[in-house]
N, C-alpha and C positions, 0 to 999 in steps of 0.2 A: 367537673362533670355536669353539675347543674347548669352552668353557663352554656356549655357546649350543647347540651340537650335542648335548652330553650332556643338557642340560636339556630340550631339545625332544624328544629321542628316548627318553630314559629316565625322567626325573623327572616330566614332565607326563603322558605317557600310559603308565601302569604296565603296560598290556597288551602294549606293544611288546616284542619280544624284546631281551634285553640283548646288547650287542656282545661278540664273542669276545675272548679275552685280547689278541690282536694289535691289534684295533681299539681296545680300551681303552688299551693301551700307547701307541698312536699319538696318541690324544687327550691323554694325560698328557704325552707328549713335546712336542706342539704347545703345550700350556699352559706348560710349563717354558721352552722357548726363547722363546716370544712374550712372556711376562711379564718374563723376564730382559732381553730386548732393549728392551722398552718402558721399564722403569725406568732401565736403563743409558743409554739415549738421552736421557732427561730430564736426567740428571746431566751428560752430555756437553754437552747444549744449554746448561745453566746455566753451565758452565765457559766455554764459547765465547762466550756472550752477556755474560759479566761478572756475571751474577746470583749466581754462586758463585765462590769464589776458585779461580784456576787452579793454586794450589799443591796438592801431594798432601796428603791427610789420612789419617792412619792412627792405630791404637792397638794396644797389645800384644794379640796373639792374633787380629788381624783376618783373616789368611789362614787360620788354623785354623778360625775361625768360618765363613768362606766355604766351606772344604772340607767342614765338617760340614753346612752347609746343602745343598751340592751332593749329598752322599751321602744325606742325608735325603730330598731331592727325588727322587733316583733310586729310593730305597727306597719312597717314596710312589707312584711310578709303577708299581713292581712290585706293591705291595699293591692299587692301584687296578685294575690289570689283572685281578685275580682277585676283585674285590669290586664291579665296576661294575654287576653285576646287582642288587645291593642298593642301590636308588636313594638312600635317605637316607644310608647310610654312604659310598657312592661319591661323593655330592655333597660331603659334609664333607671327604673326603680330597682331592678335586680342588680345593676352595676353599683348603684348607690348603697344597696344592702351589703354587697361584698366589701366595699370600701369601709363602711361603718364597722363591719365584723372584723376586718383586719385590724383596725384601730382598737377595737374592743379586746381582741386577743392580746395585744401589746399591753394595754392598760391592766389586764388581769394578772399578767405574769411579772411585769416590771416591779411592782411593789413587794414582791415576795423575795425574801432573803435566800441566799445560797444554801443555808442549812436545811431549808424546806424543799429543795429541788427534787429529792427522791419522791416526795409526795406529789409534787407538781407533775413529774414525769408520769407517774401512774394515773393521775387525773387526766392528763392530756392523752394518755393511751386510751382511757375510757371515752374521751371526746372523739378520738379517731374512729373508735368502733361505732359510736352513734352516727358519725358522719358517713361511714361506710353503709350502715343500715339504711339511712335516709337516701343515700345514693342508690341502694338496691331498689327502693320503692320508685325512684325516679326512672330507672332503666328497666324496671320490671324483672329484676333478677332475684329469684328466691334464695339462691345460694349466698349471694352477697348480703341479703337481709339477715339470714341466719348467722353467718360469720360475723357480721358487724354487731349483731345483738350479743353474741357470745363474748366478743372482745370488749364491748362496752360494759357488760355485766361483770366480767372478770376484772376490768380496770377499776370499777367502783368498789368491788370487794377488796381488792388489793389496796386501794386508797384508804379504805376504812381500817384495814389491818395496820397500815403504815402510820396512820394518825394515832391509833391506839398505842402502837409501840413507842411513839414519840411523846405520848401523853399530851396530845394536841387535839383540838377539834377541827373539823374541816372548815367551818366558817373562819376560825382564827388563822388558818393557813391561807385561805382565799383572800382574806382582808389584808394579809401581808404584814410586813414589819419585823418578822422574826430574823434576828441577827443584826439589828441596827438600832436598838434602843439607846437613847441618850443616856450617858452616864455609865454605860456598861463597860466592863474592862475590855479593852481592845487588844488586838494582837500586836500592836505597836509598842506596848509596854515592855520595858527592859526586864530581862530575866536575871535572877540572882541565884548563886549557888547551884548552877547547872553542872552536873558531872558528866564528863564524856568518857566513853569506853571504846576500846579497840575491839575488832572481831576476835583477836587472840585472847583478850581478857574475858570476853563474853563466852568464848568456847570453853574456857576453864570452868566457868560457873555451870554452863549447860552440861558439861561432862559429869558433874557430880549431882545433877538434879534428878530427883525421883519422879517429879511431875512437872510438866511444861504445858502452858496454855498459850496458843498462838492466836493473836487477834489481827486478822487481815483488814486492810483498809485500802483507800484509793491509791496509796503509794505502791501497793503490790500490783494493782492493775496497770498503773503507768509503766512500771518497769517489767511487766510480764514475768513476774517472779513466782508464779504459781507452781511451776515444775521444780524450781529450786527449793521452794517451801516444802513440797512433798518429799524431796530427797532428804532435807534436813530432818523432817519428822520421822522418816523411816530409819535414819541413822540413829536418832535418839532412842527410838523404840528398840533397836538392836542392842543398845547399851542398857536396856532395862527401864527406861523412863516411860511414864504414862503421858501420852501426848493427846491433847484435845484442841479443837479449833472453836474459838468463841465467835459466834456470828451475831453482829448487831444488825437489826432489820434495815437500818438506813445507811449502813457502811457502803462506801463506794459512791457511784453517781446515778444509780438506778436501783429499783427494788430487786433483790436477789442477785445483785452484782457479784458478791463474794461467793455465793453458792455456785454460780455458773463457772467462775474461774477455777475454783477448787475441784469441781466435778470434771472440768477439762483436764486437770492434772491427775484425775482418777484417785482423789482422796476419798476413802470410804465414807459413805454417807453417815454412818453411825458415829463418826468422829466429829461431825459438825454439830455443835451444841448451841442451842439458842441462849440468848443473853440471860433470860430469867432462870434458866436451869444451871448455867455455869457460875453465876455470881456467888451463890453460897459456897461453892467449892474453892473459890479463889483464895480464901483465908488459909487453906491448907496446901496451896500451890507453891512450889519452890521458885519457879521462874515464869514470868509472863513476858512473852515476846510480842511487842506491838509493831506491826509492819505497815507503816504509812497511815495508820489511823490517827485521827486528831480529836475532833469534837466528840466522837462517840466514846472516848475514854477520859474526857475532861472532868475532873472532880468539881469544877465550878458549877456544873449542872445540879449538884446536890448541896453545895455549900454557900453559893453566892446568889442571894435573891435579886441582886441588881444585874445579874448576867442574863443575856438574851436567851441562853440555853437552859436557864433554871427550870427544873421540873422534867427535863428530858431524861428518860432512863439511860444509863450508860453501863458499859462493861466495867465492873469495879476492879480493874487491874491493880489499883493502888493497895489493895489488900494482900497481894502476893508478897512473898518474902523478898523477891528481887524482880525488878522490872527493867527490861531493856527496850528502848524505843528506837526503832530504825527509821530515820527520817533524813531528808536532804538538808534541812535547816530547822530553825526554830520558828519558821513562819506559821501563821495562824491557818485554821481551816476555813471552810466557807462561811461559818458563823462570824468570822472576823474577831474572835476573842482569844485572849491569852489562855494557854493551857497550863494549869497549875500542876499537872502531873510531871511536867518537865523539871520542876523544882523539888519534887518529893524526895525525901531522904533515902528511899529505897530504889530510886529510879536513876538510870544512866542512859545517856543518849549515844547512839552509834550513828554518826553522820555518814551519809552516803546513799547511793542508789540501792534500793532494796535487793535487787537481784545480785548485784556485786557483793553486797554485805553477806547475803545468805551463802553465796558460793564460797566466800572466804571462811565463813563459819564451818561449812562442810569440809573444806580442805583442812582446817585446823583440827577438827574432830577426827578426821581420818589419820592424822599424824599422831594423835595421842593414844 
């Protein structure tokens, strides 16, 4: 938008008066934030979709280069503000600013590990709001300014909440490296003493359970199993079990991902329990059913100081009497680390697509 406004108002009709310094600076700021957000979002999308590795990528001097690009971009905005009246020179400066901002967006997101992506998504959401607000100033649209400011503020608040939930600081997230420390236990380590269970065996345990806690994760989203989850929960409640859903703030691939999916399946809101509230109750829980979640239930976050997720609060499903983990394989999550829960003596793996496994559980429970 900033480029099109400058081109249509300054470059194409030379007779039109040049914008004042404040207007030109606003155009430059809009170009900076917009380009940075665009390229950063593309990298984040690539990491989340699997097109790019979820591991952090860095090289010596990366942060210094990013800082240099940021300072150069701010300097370009200042120069552009006082040279916008010179159409040719101003256009070159603005195009250079956009190119530098695109590179800066890539450099800011590439070194951030996949486990931090939910925080990055909320931060980029904030950037998009700021870009919209800046664009509103460029085109003189008050509604766009207000909407952008609201989105930007909401994104910043959400980012702070997410960082607090992960026991991380925003600078540590932005500086990157989470999920790729040298010496950390990786997801390629071999598992030992992993127990597998069939849906039939799990249904027998669930039938006798008095309390069940369901922990949804990205696997539930991939298989679109939210409706099957609701059906299983209703069936267990009809049999007298107390069913709750443990919601980790960074489960899934974006903030509030699990809340949205379960709301779509019309799961009552009061059954969605935050991690801090549900953890004390897990010691008295008969069955914990983990649906496609990985890093957010990994005990290594509490026990292994060399783990890249050490210090991140988790849903403490290992305290439940029995744990069933529904997952396609023993593959690692986006942090790229081994999940020690898979080897826990009270845990069993149910391999398969979450939706198909849940449908099989429902079918077995209806037969019994």
